[in-house]
C-alpha positions in Angstrom: 0.1 0.1 -0.2 1.0 3.3 -1.0 1.7 6.0 1.9 3.1 9.4 2.0 5.8 8.2 4.9 7.6 4.7 5.3 6.7 2.1 7.4 10.0 3.2 9.1 9.1 6.6 9.3 5.9 5.7 11.1 8.0 4.2 13.4 10.1 6.7 14.3 7.4 9.2 14.6 5.6 7.0 17.0 8.7 6.3 19.0 9.4 9.9 19.2 5.7 10.7 20.1 6.2 8.1 23.2 9.5 9.7 24.2 8.0 13.1 24.8 4.5 11.7 26.5 7.3 10.2 28.7 8.8 13.6 29.8 6.9 15.5 32.5 8.5 18.8 31.2 6.7 18.4 27.9 3.5 16.7 29.4 3.1 19.9 31.6 3.9 22.4 28.7 1.5 20.6 26.3 -1.2 20.6 28.9 -0.5 24.6 29.5 -0.2 25.3 25.8 -3.5 23.5 25.3 -5.2 25.5 28.0 -4.5 28.4 26.8 -5.0 27.5 23.4 -8.6 26.7 24.2 -9.1 29.9 26.2 -8.0 31.8 23.0 -10.3 29.7 21.0 -13.7 30.6 23.2 -12.2 34.2 23.3 -12.1 33.7 19.2 -15.8 33.0 18.9 -16.7 35.6 21.4 -15.1 38.1 19.7 -16.0 37.0 16.1 -19.8 37.0 17.5 -19.3 40.5 19.1 -17.4 41.8 15.8 -20.3 40.4 13.4 -22.9 41.4 15.6 -21.7 44.9 15.7 -22.0 45.0 12.0 -18.6 46.5 11.8 -16.9 43.7 10.1 -17.1 40.4 8.0 -15.7 37.0 8.4 -12.1 37.2 6.9 -11.8 33.0 6.5 -13.9 31.9 3.6 -14.0 28.8 4.9 -15.4 29.7 8.3 -17.3 32.2 6.6 -18.9 29.5 4.3 -19.6 27.3 7.1 -21.4 30.3 8.9 -23.7 30.5 6.0 -24.5 27.3 5.6 -24.5 25.6 9.5 -25.9 28.5 11.1 -24.9 28.5 14.6 -23.4 25.2 13.9 -20.2 26.7 13.1 -19.5 27.2 16.8 -19.7 23.7 17.6 -17.6 22.8 14.3 -14.8 25.2 15.7 -14.9 23.8 19.1 -14.7 20.3 18.0 -11.7 21.2 15.8 -10.3 22.4 18.6 -10.6 19.5 20.6 -9.3 17.1 17.7 -6.1 19.6 17.7 -5.6 19.5 21.3 -5.7 15.8 21.5 -2.9 15.7 18.8 -1.0 17.9 20.5 -1.4 15.8 24.0 -0.5 12.8 22.2 3.1 14.4 20.6 4.1 16.9 22.9 7.4 17.3 21.1 9.3 20.4 21.0 8.9 21.3 17.8 4.9 20.6 17.5 4.9 22.6 20.8 6.7 25.6 19.6 4.6 25.5 16.5 1.5 25.1 18.5 2.3 28.3 20.5 3.2 30.4 17.5 -0.3 29.5 16.2 -1.9 29.8 19.1 -0.2 33.8 19.8 -1.2 34.5 16.1 -5.3 33.4 16.5 -5.0 35.6 20.2 -3.7 38.7 17.4 -7.1 37.4 15.7 -9.1 38.0 19.0 -7.5 41.2 19.7 -8.4 42.7 16.0 -12.0 41.5 16.2 -12.4 43.2 19.2 -10.6 46.2 17.8 -13.1 46.0 15.0 -16.1 45.6 17.2 -15.2 48.6 19.3 -14.6 46.8 22.9 -10.9 48.0 22.8 
């Protein structure tokens, strides 16, 4: 069967994930990062609703905008479900490189929340 990664590469990734989970430091760092990520995610949902309700802005993400148009309020559930999946993935593989990219992405999302509040006039 064809795959993007070899059997050896998948085995190595599995070993790296197991080794990262064995580290108390990386497990704790992952939990802290995931908690912050989810708080920022909930703030993103709230700030998006506030900004859209104020009439001052539109959803810039075309995928999310389409989901809002077709799923109504269900977009919130979809976004929370995606956050849950990402959180589980990070907790399963709390490698320093994964955590580094995850923290950078979380900071980017925090900037989006800040911008949403600026657009809505809350800040």
